[in-house]
C-alpha positions in Angstrom: 92.3 130.9 52.1 95.5 128.9 51.8 96.4 127.5 55.2 99.4 125.4 56.2 99.3 123.1 59.2 102.7 122.2 60.5 102.7 118.8 62.2 100.7 115.7 61.2 100.0 114.7 64.8 96.5 114.1 66.1 95.7 117.8 66.8 97.3 119.0 63.6 95.1 116.5 61.6 92.0 117.5 63.6 92.6 121.2 62.9 93.2 120.5 59.2 89.9 118.6 59.0 88.1 121.4 60.8 89.4 124.1 58.5 88.8 121.9 55.5 85.2 121.7 56.6 85.1 125.5 56.7 86.1 125.7 53.0 89.8 126.5 53.4 92.5 125.1 51.2 94.7 123.0 53.5 98.3 121.8 53.2 99.7 119.7 56.1 103.5 119.5 56.5 105.0 116.3 57.8 108.7 116.1 58.4 109.0 112.4 57.7 108.9 111.8 53.9 107.9 108.2 54.3 105.0 109.0 56.5 104.0 111.8 54.2 104.0 109.5 51.2 102.0 106.8 53.1 99.4 109.4 54.1 99.0 110.6 50.6 98.4 107.0 49.5 96.3 105.6 52.4 94.7 108.8 53.8 95.2 107.5 57.3 97.6 107.8 60.3 96.2 105.1 62.6 98.8 105.6 65.3 97.6 109.2 65.7 93.9 109.1 64.9 92.6 105.5 64.9 89.6 105.1 62.6 89.9 108.5 61.0 90.0 108.9 57.2 91.7 112.1 56.0 89.6 114.0 53.4 91.0 113.9 49.9 91.0 117.7 49.6 93.7 118.0 52.3 97.2 118.0 50.8 100.4 116.8 52.3 104.0 117.8 51.8 107.5 117.3 53.4 108.7 120.7 52.0 108.2 123.1 54.9 109.6 126.1 53.1 107.2 125.9 50.2 104.2 125.1 52.4 104.7 128.1 54.6 105.6 130.5 51.8 102.3 130.0 50.0 100.1 130.1 53.0 98.3 133.1 54.5 97.7 131.4 57.8 100.2 129.0 59.4 99.0 126.7 62.2 101.8 125.4 64.4 101.1 121.9 65.8 104.7 120.9 66.2 105.5 119.8 69.8 107.1 122.5 71.8 110.6 121.1 72.3 111.0 120.7 68.5 109.6 124.0 67.3 112.9 125.9 67.2 114.8 123.3 65.2 112.0 123.0 62.5 111.3 126.7 62.2 115.0 127.5 61.8 114.5 126.2 58.2 112.1 128.9 57.3 113.7 131.9 59.1 114.0 133.8 55.8 110.3 133.9 55.1 108.5 137.2 55.6 105.5 136.6 58.0 104.4 140.2 58.1 101.3 139.5 55.9 100.6 136.1 57.5 98.8 135.0 60.7 100.6 132.4 62.9 98.3 130.4 65.1 99.9 128.1 67.7 97.9 125.1 68.9 100.8 123.4 70.8 101.2 123.7 74.5 104.3 123.9 76.8 107.4 125.9 77.7 110.8 125.5 76.0 113.0 123.4 78.2 116.3 124.9 77.3 115.3 128.6 77.6 112.2 128.7 79.8 110.4 130.7 77.1 106.7 130.2 76.3 105.9 129.6 72.6 105.0 133.2 71.9 108.4 134.3 73.1 110.1 131.7 71.0 108.4 132.8 67.8 108.8 136.5 68.4 112.5 136.1 69.3 113.2 133.8 66.3 111.4 135.8 63.6 111.4 139.6 63.2 108.2 139.6 61.2 106.2 137.5 63.8 104.9 140.0 66.3 102.2 140.4 68.9 100.0 141.7 66.1 100.0 138.4 64.0 100.7 135.7 66.6 97.7 133.9 68.1 97.3 131.1 70.6 94.3 128.7 70.3 93.6 126.6 73.4 90.9 125.1 75.4 89.3 121.7 76.3 89.5 119.8 73.1 90.6 116.2 72.4 91.6 115.8 68.8 89.8 112.6 68.1 86.5 114.1 69.2 86.9 117.1 67.0 88.1 115.1 63.9 86.1 111.9 64.2 82.9 112.7 66.0 82.5 116.5 65.3 81.6 116.8 69.0 80.5 120.3 70.1 83.7 122.0 71.4 84.6 125.4 72.7 88.1 127.0 72.8 89.6 130.5 73.0 91.8 132.4 70.5 94.3 134.8 72.2 96.2 137.7 70.6 97.5 141.0 72.0 95.8 142.5 68.9 92.2 141.6 69.6 91.2 142.2 65.9 93.6 139.4 64.9 92.1 137.2 67.7 88.6 137.9 66.3 89.8 137.0 62.8 91.0 133.6 63.9 87.9 133.1 66.0 85.8 133.6 62.9 88.0 131.5 60.7 87.8 128.5 63.0 84.2 128.7 64.2 81.5 126.5 62.8 78.4 124.5 64.0 80.5 122.1 66.2 83.5 124.2 67.0 82.9 127.5 68.9 85.8 129.9 69.5 85.9 132.9 71.9 88.5 135.6 71.7 90.8 137.4 74.3 93.9 139.5 74.4 95.4 137.6 77.3 98.0 135.5 75.4 100.1 134.8 78.5 97.2 133.5 80.5 95.9 131.3 77.7 99.4 129.8 77.0 100.2 129.1 80.6 96.8 127.6 81.5 97.3 125.2 78.6 100.8 124.4 79.8 100.4 123.9 83.5 97.2 121.8 83.1 99.4 119.1 81.5 101.4 118.7 84.7 98.3 118.5 86.7 96.9 115.9 84.4 99.9 113.7 85.3 98.9 114.0 88.9 95.3 113.1 88.0 96.5 110.0 86.3 98.4 109.1 89.5 95.3 109.5 91.5 93.3 107.3 89.2 96.1 104.8 88.9 96.1 104.4 92.7 92.4 103.9 92.7 91.7 106.9 94.9 88.2 108.4 94.9 86.2 111.4 93.9 87.1 113.3 97.0 90.8 113.2 96.0 90.1 114.2 92.4 88.0 117.2 93.5 90.8 118.3 95.9 93.4 118.0 93.1 91.3 120.0 90.6 90.6 122.7 93.0 94.1 123.1 94.5 95.6 122.5 91.1 93.6 125.4 89.7 94.9 127.5 92.5 98.5 126.7 91.6 97.9 127.3 87.9 96.3 130.7 88.6 99.1 131.7 91.1 101.8 130.8 88.5 100.0 132.5 85.6 99.3 135.7 87.4 102.9 135.9 88.6 104.0 135.5 84.9 101.7 138.3 83.7 98.4 136.5 82.9 95.0 137.8 84.0 93.4 136.0 86.9 90.0 135.7 85.2 91.6 133.8 82.3 92.2 130.8 84.5 88.4 130.6 85.2 87.8 130.2 81.5 88.2 127.6 78.8 92.0 127.5 78.7 92.2 127.3 82.5 89.6 125.4 84.4 88.0 124.1 81.2 91.1 122.5 79.9 92.0 121.3 83.4 88.7 119.5 83.9 88.9 117.7 80.5 92.6 116.7 80.7 92.4 115.4 84.3 89.3 113.3 83.8 90.0 111.2 80.7 92.3 108.4 79.6 92.5 110.1 76.2 95.0 112.5 77.7 98.6 111.5 77.1 99.7 113.2 80.3 97.0 111.4 82.3 98.3 108.2 80.8 101.9 109.0 82.0 100.7 109.5 85.6 98.5 106.5 85.6 101.3 104.3 84.5 103.7 105.8 87.0 101.2 105.0 89.8 101.2 101.4 88.6 105.0 101.1 88.9 106.3 101.7 85.4 109.4 103.8 84.8 109.2 107.2 83.1 111.7 106.2 80.4 109.8 103.1 79.5 106.5 105.0 79.3 107.9 107.7 77.0 109.5 105.1 74.7 106.2 103.3 74.3 104.2 106.4 73.4 103.8 107.4 69.8 102.9 111.0 70.7 104.5 113.6 73.0 103.3 114.1 76.6 104.1 117.8 76.9 103.6 117.8 80.7 106.8 115.9 81.4 109.2 118.6 80.0 106.9 121.4 81.1 107.1 120.1 84.7 110.9 120.6 84.6 110.6 124.2 83.4 107.7 125.3 85.6 109.4 123.9 88.7 112.5 125.8 87.9 110.6 129.1 87.3 108.5 128.6 90.5 111.7 128.1 92.6 113.3 131.2 91.1 110.2 133.4 91.6 109.2 131.8 95.0 105.8 130.6 93.7 104.1 128.0 95.9 103.2 125.0 93.7 103.3 121.9 95.9 101.4 119.6 93.5 103.7 120.5 90.6 106.7 119.9 92.8 105.3 116.5 93.9 104.8 115.6 90.2 108.5 116.5 89.5 109.6 114.2 92.3 107.5 111.3 91.0 108.8 111.7 87.5 112.5 112.5 88.0 113.4 111.4 91.5 111.5 108.1 91.8 109.3 109.2 94.7 106.7 106.6 95.6 103.2 108.0 94.6 101.6 107.1 97.9 104.4 108.8 99.8 104.0 111.9 97.6 100.3 112.1 98.4 101.0 111.7 102.1 103.5 114.5 101.9 101.0 116.8 100.3 98.3 116.0 102.9 100.5 116.5 105.9 102.2 119.8 104.9 101.9 122.8 107.3 98.3 123.9 107.7 97.4 127.2 106.1 94.6 129.5 105.1 92.9 128.6 101.8 94.1 130.9 98.9 
């Protein structure tokens, strides 16, 4: 099986390593020719996966058209806000006999579309029958470097395609489940990044376990409320791409989104934080979009709205938490 991984970030490299271990022929596309040449020579990208040596069998290229054309499965690991510009270069390729698997998370800032909607609107031959989302609690470095037992979910409206991807990715340390709830899986993976920012704030302020438990519980309620309103299934948010990913991302400094919140709590400015990071924290832009959609659809998301104020309006984190705690009393939902 020829597989093309688009994006040589941490997760793209981890996926490439995983599928290489499963006996697939892997080509990774990297847009920066200098980085591509460096990786071919040194077999490392220390800024993305420190201490990880890329297997010699994994090939690299900066020619996206050729890489995609020759592959039967395309893995998208390009950050959400860059997907449309990169994929415009391969619009003429026929994807009807290919499977597209998205492992990025987020919602497009300019249109409010989820990644599935972006691909299907951009390409006539990418449909609900060959587009799959892979998501769940999974840090790249643990998959690539430590081969830590990990479980995720593959979602496609055509369950047979979801099962195909499930079987392609699964091995002794990476277990994949399947579902047909693409919307739920996508939105769980997107909203949890916003909530991870708020978790970083809590830890940055030195607040305790009570506060974190409250955040996870009420955050899950917001995620579920938003996802169901957008067409996802309620039970999906109790699974790996919902509460599973939420628990992981909100409780580890490995999370880029947690890092953003943690540094905000310590007084740093968002612009300075973003400039200093060598990988994208998807939750920042996703927060803008989710807040806008929630306002338009009248979906109650007080934690998400508070994160927005911290990021973009300069709200003091302690004042934000006080505001959440002193809102009008209500029945638990």
